Each structure stands twice: as structure tokens, then as C-alpha cells.
ZAGU-656194 format. One line per field, with one value per residue (C-alpha): x, y, z; residue number from 1; residue in three letters. Coordinates in nm, 2 decimals, decimal comma. Layout:
BEGIN
east (X_...) $
north (Y_...) $
up (Z_...) $
votor (NUM_...) $
rose (ALA_...) $
//
This chain:
BEGIN
east (8,57_8,35_8,04_8,15_8,23_7,90_7,69_7,88_7,83_7,47_7,48_7,63_7,35_7,05_7,24_7,30_6,91_6,78_6,99_6,89_6,52_6,56_6,73_6,48_6,21_6,40_6,42_6,18_5,85_5,89_5,91_5,60_5,40_5,47_5,42_5,02_4,73_4,67_4,35_4,11_4,00_3,63_3,41_3,10_2,82_2,99_2,99_3,31_3,35_3,49_3,48_3,24_3,36_3,47_3,18_2,89_2,52_2,26_2,03_1,75_1,44_1,17_1,07_0,70_0,52_0,13_0,21_0,44_0,81_1,06_1,38_1,68_1,64_1,92_1,90_2,21_2,29_2,45_2,63_2,57_2,81_2,58_2,84_2,75_2,86_2,74_2,48_2,31_2,06_1,71_1,69_1,40_1,11_1,22_1,45_1,78_2,04_2,34_2,62_2,72_2,90_2,64_2,53_2,31_2,22_1,98_1,87_1,71_1,61_1,80_1,53_1,72_1,68_1,29_1,08_0,88_0,58_0,68_0,80_0,93_0,78_1,07_1,41_1,39_1,67_1,74_2,00_2,15_2,23_2,36_2,20_1,84_1,64_1,73_1,47_1,38_1,05_1,02_0,67_0,57_0,33_0,18_0,18_-0,20_-0,27_-0,61_-0,52_-0,81_-1,06_-1,38_-1,40_-1,69_-1,47_-1,19_-1,40_-1,52_-1,18_-1,05_-1,38_-1,32_-0,93_-1,02_-1,28_-1,03_-0,71_-0,94_-1,06_-0,66_-0,62_-0,91_-0,77_-0,45_-0,60_-0,87_-0,57_-0,45_-0,81_-0,87_-0,52_-0,63_-1,01_-0,87_-0,54_-0,53_-0,19_-0,14_0,11_0,31_0,48_0,21_0,34_0,61_0,39_0,24_0,62_0,72_0,42_0,48_0,86_0,75_0,52_0,80_1,07_0,82_0,76_1,08_1,34_1,17_0,96_0,62_0,38_0,22_-0,12_0,01_0,25_0,05_-0,12_0,22_0,27_-0,01_0,08_0,44_0,23_0,00_0,34_0,50_0,19_0,19_0,55_0,53_0,25_0,46_0,81_0,68_0,38_0,25_0,54_0,48_0,11_0,22_0,45_0,17_0,36_0,20_0,06_0,27_0,57_0,45_0,36_0,78_0,83_0,63_0,81_1,14_1,05_0,87_1,24_1,42_1,25_1,20_1,60_1,64_1,43_1,66_1,95_1,82_1,60_1,68_1,72_1,53_1,18_1,15_0,89_0,68_0,73_0,36_0,06_0,31_0,22_-0,18_-0,43_-0,69_-1,08_-1,26_-1,64_-1,77_-1,63_-1,49_-1,12_-0,99_-0,71_-0,79_-0,53_-0,70_-1,02_-0,93_-0,80_-1,13_-1,31_-1,06_-1,06_-1,43_-1,46_-1,18_-1,35_-1,70_-1,58_-1,41_-1,71_-1,94_-1,68_-1,72_-2,10_-2,19_-1,88_-1,80_-1,44_-1,58_-1,85_-1,54_-1,30_-1,64_-1,67_-1,30_-1,26_-1,59_-1,48_-1,18_-1,23_-1,62_-1,54_-1,25_-1,50_-1,76_-1,50_-1,38_-0,98_-0,87_-0,52_-0,61_-0,86_-0,55_-0,32_-0,62_-0,61_-0,24_-0,24_-0,57_-0,37_-0,07_-0,23_-0,42_-0,16_0,05_-0,25_-0,28_0,10_0,07_-0,25_-0,09_0,23_0,00_-0,21_-0,08_0,31_0,26_0,36_0,65_0,76_0,96_1,13_0,93_0,60_0,43_0,55_0,38_0,05_0,09_-0,02_-0,34_-0,42_-0,43_-0,60_-0,86_-0,93_-0,94_-1,14_-1,40_-1,35_-1,06_-1,11_-1,43_-1,35_-1,67_-1,52_-1,20_-1,36_-1,56_-1,30_-1,01_-1,24_-1,34_-0,99_-0,89_-1,18_-1,00_-0,65_-0,76_-1,00_-0,71_-0,53_-0,80_-0,66_-0,32_0,01_-0,04_0,29_0,17_-0,19_-0,09_-0,12_-0,47_-0,42_-0,24_-0,50_-0,82_-0,62_-0,57_-0,94_-1,09_-0,89_-0,99_-1,35_-1,46_-1,21_-1,38_-1,44_-1,76_-1,86_-1,66_-1,79_-1,67_-1,73_-1,59_-1,80_-1,67) $
north (-7,30_-7,16_-7,27_-7,07_-6,78_-6,80_-6,82_-6,52_-6,32_-6,40_-6,31_-5,95_-5,93_-5,98_-5,76_-5,49_-5,50_-5,49_-5,20_-5,03_-5,09_-4,94_-4,66_-4,56_-4,59_-4,33_-4,07_-4,12_-4,13_-3,74_-3,63_-3,84_-3,73_-3,35_-3,37_-3,20_-3,44_-3,31_-3,11_-3,35_-3,10_-2,96_-3,14_-3,00_-2,88_-2,82_-2,50_-2,26_-2,02_-1,71_-1,34_-1,12_-1,02_-0,65_-0,60_-0,76_-0,66_-0,74_-1,00_-1,03_-1,19_-1,31_-1,67_-1,64_-1,97_-1,83_-1,56_-1,73_-1,60_-1,87_-1,80_-1,98_-2,13_-2,17_-2,00_-2,11_-1,97_-2,18_-2,05_-2,18_-2,49_-2,60_-2,50_-2,35_-1,99_-1,84_-1,96_-1,74_-1,81_-1,61_-1,39_-1,19_-1,16_-1,41_-1,18_-1,28_-1,12_-1,27_-1,06_-1,18_-1,05_-0,96_-1,29_-1,56_-1,75_-2,03_-1,98_-2,25_-2,31_-2,59_-2,85_-3,02_-2,65_-2,66_-2,68_-3,02_-3,00_-2,73_-2,76_-2,50_-2,52_-2,48_-2,33_-1,96_-1,84_-1,46_-1,22_-1,03_-0,74_-0,39_-0,06_-0,23_-0,41_-0,77_-0,96_-1,36_-1,48_-1,85_-2,00_-2,26_-2,58_-2,72_-2,60_-2,49_-2,68_-2,52_-2,19_-2,09_-1,83_-1,80_-1,45_-1,31_-1,37_-1,17_-0,91_-0,88_-0,89_-0,63_-0,41_-0,44_-0,32_-0,06_0,11_0,05_0,22_0,50_0,59_0,62_0,85_1,02_1,10_1,24_1,42_1,64_1,88_1,94_2,01_2,24_2,44_2,48_2,57_2,84_2,99_2,87_2,70_2,36_2,21_1,94_1,92_1,75_1,39_1,49_1,56_1,24_1,07_1,28_1,17_0,76_0,84_1,04_0,73_0,50_0,71_0,68_0,33_0,14_0,41_0,49_0,22_0,36_0,14_0,24_0,39_0,66_0,70_0,77_1,00_1,18_1,19_1,35_1,60_1,67_1,65_1,94_2,12_2,11_2,24_2,52_2,56_2,54_2,84_3,06_3,05_3,01_3,05_3,33_3,57_3,49_3,56_3,91_3,99_3,93_3,61_3,50_3,11_3,03_3,12_2,96_2,64_2,64_2,68_2,40_2,17_2,27_2,22_1,90_1,78_1,92_1,76_1,39_1,38_1,50_1,22_1,00_1,12_1,08_0,80_0,52_0,40_0,10_0,00_-0,02_-0,20_-0,09_-0,29_-0,35_-0,52_-0,73_-1,08_-1,06_-1,37_-1,29_-1,31_-1,51_-1,42_-1,58_-1,44_-1,16_-1,18_-0,89_-0,86_-0,67_-0,40_-0,33_-0,34_-0,07_0,13_0,14_0,21_0,50_0,64_0,66_0,81_1,08_1,19_1,22_1,40_1,67_1,69_1,73_2,01_2,17_2,18_2,23_2,44_2,79_2,74_2,51_2,77_3,01_2,78_2,73_3,11_3,15_2,89_3,04_3,41_3,51_3,88_3,90_3,66_3,93_4,20_4,00_4,01_3,67_3,63_3,50_3,46_3,25_3,03_2,96_2,87_2,65_2,48_2,42_2,24_2,03_1,94_1,84_1,61_1,41_1,38_1,21_1,00_0,92_0,83_0,55_0,40_0,39_0,22_-0,03_-0,13_-0,07_-0,15_-0,45_-0,22_-0,04_0,30_0,39_0,71_0,79_0,67_1,03_1,08_0,76_0,87_1,23_1,14_0,95_1,24_1,50_1,27_1,19_1,56_1,64_1,40_1,51_1,87_2,08_2,29_2,06_1,85_1,63_1,61_1,48_1,23_1,09_1,14_0,95_0,65_0,63_0,61_0,38_0,15_0,17_0,12_-0,19_-0,30_-0,29_-0,56_-0,82_-0,75_-0,57_-0,68_-0,56_-0,39_-0,13_-0,04_0,34_0,36_0,38_0,72_0,89_0,78_0,91_1,26_1,30_1,21_1,42_1,74_1,63_1,57_1,77_2,00_2,07_1,74_1,56_1,84_2,11_2,40_2,77_2,89_2,67_2,53_2,35) $
up (0,58_0,30_0,48_0,80_0,60_0,44_0,78_0,91_0,60_0,62_0,98_0,94_0,65_0,89_1,16_0,93_0,82_1,16_1,24_0,95_1,03_1,37_1,27_1,02_1,30_1,53_1,29_1,01_1,28_1,41_1,06_0,93_1,28_1,20_0,82_0,76_0,63_0,27_0,24_-0,04_-0,31_-0,26_-0,48_-0,68_-0,43_-0,12_0,08_0,08_0,35_0,19_0,26_0,08_-0,27_-0,35_-0,56_-0,32_-0,37_-0,14_-0,19_0,07_0,17_0,42_0,49_0,54_0,58_0,59_0,81_1,04_1,02_1,00_1,22_1,20_0,87_0,66_0,28_0,00_-0,28_-0,58_-0,88_-1,24_-1,20_-0,87_-0,61_-0,30_-0,25_0,02_0,30_0,58_0,83_0,88_1,16_1,35_1,12_0,89_0,71_0,55_0,40_0,15_-0,04_-0,36_-0,69_-0,99_-1,18_-1,21_-0,91_-0,76_-0,42_-0,23_0,15_0,32_0,40_0,71_0,87_0,81_1,10_1,12_0,88_0,66_0,31_0,04_-0,30_-0,51_-0,57_-0,72_-1,01_-0,96_-1,18_-0,94_-1,06_-0,88_-0,86_-0,80_-0,55_-0,51_-0,35_-0,34_-0,25_-0,16_-0,18_0,07_0,15_-0,14_-0,50_-0,62_-0,90_-0,99_-1,12_-1,37_-1,20_-1,38_-1,55_-1,37_-1,02_-1,20_-1,31_-0,94_-0,79_-1,02_-0,95_-0,59_-0,67_-0,86_-0,67_-0,34_-0,57_-0,69_-0,34_-0,25_-0,57_-0,49_-0,12_-0,26_-0,54_-0,35_-0,20_-0,56_-0,69_-0,37_-0,43_-0,81_-0,70_-0,48_-0,63_-0,99_-0,93_-1,12_-0,86_-1,01_-0,67_-0,53_-0,58_-0,38_-0,09_-0,11_-0,07_0,21_0,41_0,32_0,42_0,71_0,84_0,73_0,95_1,28_1,22_1,15_1,24_1,58_1,63_1,68_1,53_1,20_1,30_1,55_1,28_1,03_1,22_1,31_0,95_0,87_1,12_0,92_0,57_0,70_0,84_0,49_0,34_0,57_0,49_0,10_0,10_0,36_0,21_-0,15_-0,26_-0,05_-0,16_-0,53_-0,49_-0,32_-0,64_-0,86_-1,03_-1,29_-1,31_-1,57_-1,38_-1,10_-1,29_-1,36_-1,01_-0,91_-1,16_-1,01_-0,68_-0,77_-0,89_-0,61_-0,37_-0,52_-0,52_-0,16_-0,09_-0,29_-0,12_0,24_0,22_0,00_-0,39_-0,30_-0,22_0,22_0,36_0,66_1,00_1,05_0,83_0,61_0,63_0,52_0,43_0,19_0,28_0,04_0,07_-0,25_-0,57_-0,36_-0,24_-0,04_0,25_0,57_0,49_0,15_0,34_0,58_0,29_0,16_0,49_0,58_0,22_0,27_0,58_0,52_0,20_0,30_0,63_0,34_0,17_0,52_0,58_0,25_0,28_0,63_0,80_0,77_0,65_0,40_0,24_0,26_0,05_-0,23_-0,21_-0,27_-0,56_-0,70_-0,74_-0,55_-0,56_-0,46_-0,13_-0,03_-0,07_0,14_0,43_0,38_0,49_0,12_0,26_0,57_0,36_0,11_0,42_0,53_0,19_0,19_0,51_0,41_0,09_0,27_0,53_0,30_0,06_0,32_0,46_0,07_0,03_0,33_0,19_-0,13_0,01_0,20_-0,09_-0,41_-0,33_-0,09_0,23_0,08_0,06_-0,24_-0,35_-0,67_-0,56_-0,59_-0,90_-1,02_-0,91_-1,00_-1,34_-1,23_-1,02_-1,24_-1,50_-1,22_-1,12_-1,50_-1,59_-1,28_-1,35_-1,23_-0,93_-0,78_-0,49_-0,58_-0,95_-0,82_-0,59_-0,89_-1,18_-0,96_-0,87_-1,24_-1,34_-1,07_-1,24_-1,57_-1,45_-1,29_-1,55_-1,82_-1,66_-1,77_-2,14_-2,10_-1,90_-1,53_-1,58_-1,85_-1,66_-1,58_-1,98_-1,90_-1,70_-1,99_-2,25_-2,02_-1,98_-2,34_-2,44_-2,17_-2,27_-2,64_-2,59_-2,25_-2,10_-1,84_-1,70_-1,61_-1,31_-1,42_-1,59_-1,71_-1,33_-1,09_-0,81_-0,49) $
votor (1_2_3_4_5_6_7_8_9_10_11_12_13_14_15_16_17_18_19_20_21_22_23_24_25_26_27_28_29_30_31_32_33_34_35_36_37_38_39_40_41_42_43_44_45_46_47_48_49_50_51_52_53_54_55_56_57_58_59_60_61_62_63_64_65_66_67_68_69_70_71_72_73_74_75_76_77_78_79_80_81_82_83_84_85_86_87_88_89_90_91_92_93_94_95_96_97_98_99_100_101_102_103_104_105_106_107_108_109_110_111_112_113_114_115_116_117_118_119_120_121_122_123_124_125_126_127_128_129_130_131_132_133_134_135_136_137_138_139_140_141_142_143_144_145_146_147_148_149_150_151_152_153_154_155_156_157_158_159_160_161_162_163_164_165_166_167_168_169_170_171_172_173_174_175_176_177_178_179_180_181_182_183_184_185_186_187_188_189_190_191_192_193_194_195_196_197_198_199_200_201_202_203_204_205_206_207_208_209_210_211_212_213_214_215_216_217_218_219_220_221_222_223_224_225_226_227_228_229_230_231_232_233_234_235_236_237_238_239_240_241_242_243_244_245_246_247_248_249_250_251_252_253_254_255_256_257_258_259_260_261_262_263_264_265_266_267_268_269_270_271_272_273_274_275_276_277_278_279_280_281_282_283_284_285_286_287_288_289_290_291_292_293_294_295_296_297_298_299_300_301_302_303_304_305_306_307_308_309_310_311_312_313_314_315_316_317_318_319_320_321_322_323_324_325_326_327_328_329_330_331_332_333_334_335_336_337_338_339_340_341_342_343_344_345_346_347_348_349_350_351_352_353_354_355_356_357_358_359_360_361_362_363_364_365_366_367_368_369_370_371_372_373_374_375_376_377_378_379_380_381_382_383_384_385_386_387_388_389_390_391_392_393_394_395_396_397_398_399_400_401_402_403_404_405_406_407_408_409_410_411_412_413_414_415_416_417_418_419_420_421_422_423_424_425_426_427_428_429_430_431_432_433_434_435_436_437_438_439_440_441_442_443_444_445_446) $
rose (MET_ARG_ALA_ARG_SER_ALA_VAL_ARG_LEU_LEU_GLN_ARG_THR_LEU_LEU_LEU_ALA_VAL_LEU_SER_SER_ILE_ALA_ALA_LEU_LEU_PHE_GLY_ALA_PRO_ALA_LEU_ALA_GLN_GLU_PRO_THR_PRO_THR_PRO_PRO_ALA_SER_PRO_GLY_THR_SER_VAL_GLU_GLN_ALA_PRO_PRO_ALA_ASP_ALA_VAL_SER_VAL_ALA_GLY_SER_LEU_ASN_ASN_GLY_GLY_GLU_ARG_LEU_VAL_GLY_VAL_ASP_VAL_ALA_ALA_LEU_ASP_ALA_SER_GLY_THR_GLU_VAL_ALA_ARG_THR_THR_SER_GLU_THR_GLY_GLY_ARG_TRP_THR_LEU_GLU_LEU_SER_PRO_GLY_THR_TYR_THR_PHE_GLN_VAL_VAL_GLN_GLU_THR_LEU_PRO_ASP_GLY_VAL_SER_VAL_GLN_ALA_GLU_VAL_GLN_ARG_ASP_VAL_GLN_ALA_GLY_ARG_SER_ASN_THR_VAL_ILE_PHE_SER_PHE_GLY_GLU_ALA_ARG_THR_ALA_THR_SER_ILE_PRO_PHE_TYR_GLU_LYS_PHE_VAL_ARG_THR_THR_VAL_ASP_GLY_PHE_ARG_PHE_GLY_LEU_VAL_ILE_ALA_LEU_ALA_ALA_VAL_GLY_LEU_SER_LEU_ILE_PHE_GLY_THR_THR_GLY_LEU_THR_ASN_PHE_ALA_HIS_GLY_GLU_LEU_VAL_THR_LEU_GLY_ALA_VAL_ALA_ALA_TRP_PHE_PHE_ASN_VAL_SER_LEU_GLY_ILE_GLN_LEU_ILE_PRO_ALA_THR_VAL_LEU_ALA_ILE_ILE_VAL_GLY_VAL_ALA_ILE_GLY_TRP_LEU_ASN_ASN_ALA_LEU_ILE_TRP_ARG_PRO_LEU_ARG_LYS_ARG_ARG_THR_GLY_LEU_ILE_ALA_GLN_LEU_VAL_VAL_THR_ILE_GLY_LEU_ALA_ILE_ALA_LEU_ARG_TYR_LEU_ILE_LEU_ILE_PHE_PHE_SER_ASP_ARG_SER_GLU_PRO_PHE_ASP_ASP_TYR_GLN_ALA_GLN_THR_GLU_ASN_ASN_TRP_GLY_PRO_LEU_SER_ILE_THR_ASN_VAL_ASN_LEU_ALA_CYS_ILE_ILE_ILE_SER_VAL_VAL_VAL_LEU_VAL_GLY_VAL_ALA_LEU_MET_LEU_GLN_ARG_THR_LYS_ILE_GLY_LYS_ALA_MET_ARG_ALA_VAL_ALA_ASP_ASN_ARG_ASP_LEU_ALA_ALA_SER_SER_GLY_ILE_ASN_VAL_GLU_ARG_VAL_VAL_THR_PHE_VAL_TRP_CYS_LEU_GLY_GLY_GLY_LEU_ALA_ALA_LEU_GLY_GLY_VAL_LEU_PHE_GLY_LEU_SER_GLU_LEU_GLY_GLY_ARG_VAL_GLN_TRP_GLU_MET_GLY_PHE_LYS_LEU_LEU_LEU_LEU_MET_PHE_ALA_GLY_ILE_THR_LEU_GLY_GLY_LEU_GLY_THR_ALA_TYR_GLY_ALA_PHE_LEU_GLY_CYS_VAL_ILE_VAL_GLY_LEU_LEU_VAL_GLN_TRP_SER_THR_LEU_VAL_ILE_ASN_PRO_ASP_LEU_LYS_TYR_ILE_GLY_GLY_LEU_LEU_VAL_LEU_ILE_LEU_ILE_LEU_VAL_VAL_ARG_PRO_GLN_GLY_ILE_LEU_GLY_SER_ARG_GLN_ARG_ILE_GLY) $
//
């Protein structure tokens, strides 16, 4: 009896276990199917998609492999811990942009997205800050190991750069010198005429899509119009009222400040590039190394300055300009329309300043336009025309070329960021040693 009872108890226990297993499968499986799979925690070095932060700052660049713009290549930003915080893909022209919070980041080109045969040299670390241009430039190809250049090659290249820079300064400063020669006015707003010319060319080139050469021609026309408006609305009424030159000088300072910050409001506080002639390769001819853009700037400057010199010597208006610069009253008594000559000088000065602004942006600022570029050039223009002789076009040409050479030669011994200090030193020395300049005299000549 006891054996039968034990067998029955064992059978009941097994039956109960089987029924419990079946119940667990029937009611527990749906719950298991509905339970979400937990997401594994992100490990360091993985990319996390997120919206741009509230304090986002734009970081931009252009992927340029020896003139070839790389499109469809990924650029990633890593924070201090090595975690990827943002990624983007380069678009037309190789341009890319990331929105990041201020801080220090490491930027890298994702190797897997590069075309075959293209390699990037290294990562780039950048301190991203608000209120400034945050640009990242990657170097492609094999890293150069031979960095030592003989001194004579450096001197030759620096001399060519100085000659080019001096010609650009002269192109912008000739109008300033002619205005002083014919009216006696020291125009501190002339630097803003340079900036307005460059901004006008940028607007026609980038905003309207006009190629840079015709855009520059249109910018020169705008510069001529601005010069005419300056004279018609401000300086002619002041001359008719016989306003003193000191008072007019103060007006030019106020006008310069007003124009500078109007440009800042309507243009940008960042350097904006032209659409054309960004990727330039250097032509190496022995110790001489120069890009096609810089070579074109030299040729254009020489042709225009020679044209101005021929106009002063051979044309009727040029002779009238020299007569007014030499003796205004005598010129008026000889039948010369002084006001017409002064108007022409203002138009000529505005056009030359506009052309000088475009060439300055192309050759000295890497094909970019800045809202205070003319203000930076103003000191060097004054140094050049003071060195050459106030009021003389030929003196302005000679003095500006000398200033350009001195500025570039100074980079052989001092930090290139401090090279414009040479312009101030030249201005001080000339005013102390020879105030009338190299070609200047008590009676100014054209």
C-alpha cells in the first residue's frame, strides 16, 4: 500500500510540473516578446547624433587636394576624450561646416571616405571660439621633409613679394595722393574706399554669380560712383563754405568710422572668400616662386600705374590736374575749370582704390575680403605717399614700392604678424628726417 501511495504521489508531482511548464510558456512568451532589448552603452570613440547645441559656433573649411576639390568626404570632430561629437560631409567645392560648442576639438578626415590615391597628412587641433573665424585646413599628400631654403632664395622671393605688395599699395594710394595734391585734403576715409571696392567685387562675384574679372570691372565703376558722391555731397559744399582743412580732416575721420561700421553691419565680421581663383599652384622658376594670381596682380598694377603716368603727362586733363596741384589760383585764372578737375580726381581716386582693394584681397589676404582691410592698408598708404612726397603721383608710386619692400624684407628678421610695424617706422623716420619726402618740394609738382 505504501509503495502504491508513493507511486501516485510521484505521478501527481510530475503532472503538476508539466502543467506549470505549459502555463509558463503560454503566458510568459508574449511578455518576453514585448520586452524591448536594452541599448548597450556608447563606448568611447563612437559617433553620437545630436542636434546643434544652443551656443553653436560654425567651424568650416574646404578640402583641396592640389587644386582638386574633394566632394563627399567625411570630416569628424572629436572632443578632448576622443569621442566623436559631430560629423559632416563635404559638398560642392569641397566645403564643409560643423556646428560645435566653444572648446578645443580635434578635426580629422575619415580615411575610408577619401578617393583612391588620396591621403591626408595629419589631424588638426583647433580652439573653437565664438566671434571669430574658425577655419580648419587639412594638408593632403605626403608631408614635406626638406624645409630648409637657402637665404638667397628667401631673399629673392621676399623681394618679389615686396614689389608686388608695393605696387598694390601704390595703386590704392595714387588717388589719395592726387586728392591731396589738388585739394590739400588728407582723406582718412580713403581706406574705406578700398574696402568698398573689394566688397562690391565680392557681392557681384559671390552673390550674383558673376565671374571675378567682370565683377572687378563693375566694382571699379562702383568706386568711381562713390568717389563722385563723396565730392558732390560732402567736399564740394564744404569747399564752397570755405571750411578749413583741419575741419575737413576731422570730417574724414568721422566718415571713415561711419563707413567702416556700416560695412561691418551689411557685410560680415568674418573673412569672406571670392568664388574664383582660390586654388593656386606656385610656378617655380629657379629661386623665384610665384602664383598666377600674384603674377597677374603685378602685371595689372604696372599697366594701370603706367597708364596713370601717361595720362598725367600726355592728356589735357592730366596737365590740368598738374596745374591745379601746382597752383590752384593760377590754374583757375588760366581758364581751367578747377571744380571739374577736382571731380575727375575724386572719381579717379575711387576707381583706383576699388581696383586696389580687389588686388589686395587676392594677393595679400588669400582671395578673401575683410571688413577692415582698407583700414589696415591706410597706414601703409600714408607711409608710402609721405616717403615719396605728398601730392605727387610719381612720389606715391616710388614711396609705396619702397614701403612694400621694407615690409616684406622685415619678415626675414621678425615675426610676419608684425610686419606692418615697418610702415609706421618709415612714416616716423621720414617725417623727422625729410618731411617733404623723396620727390616732394615746397612747391608740389605732379
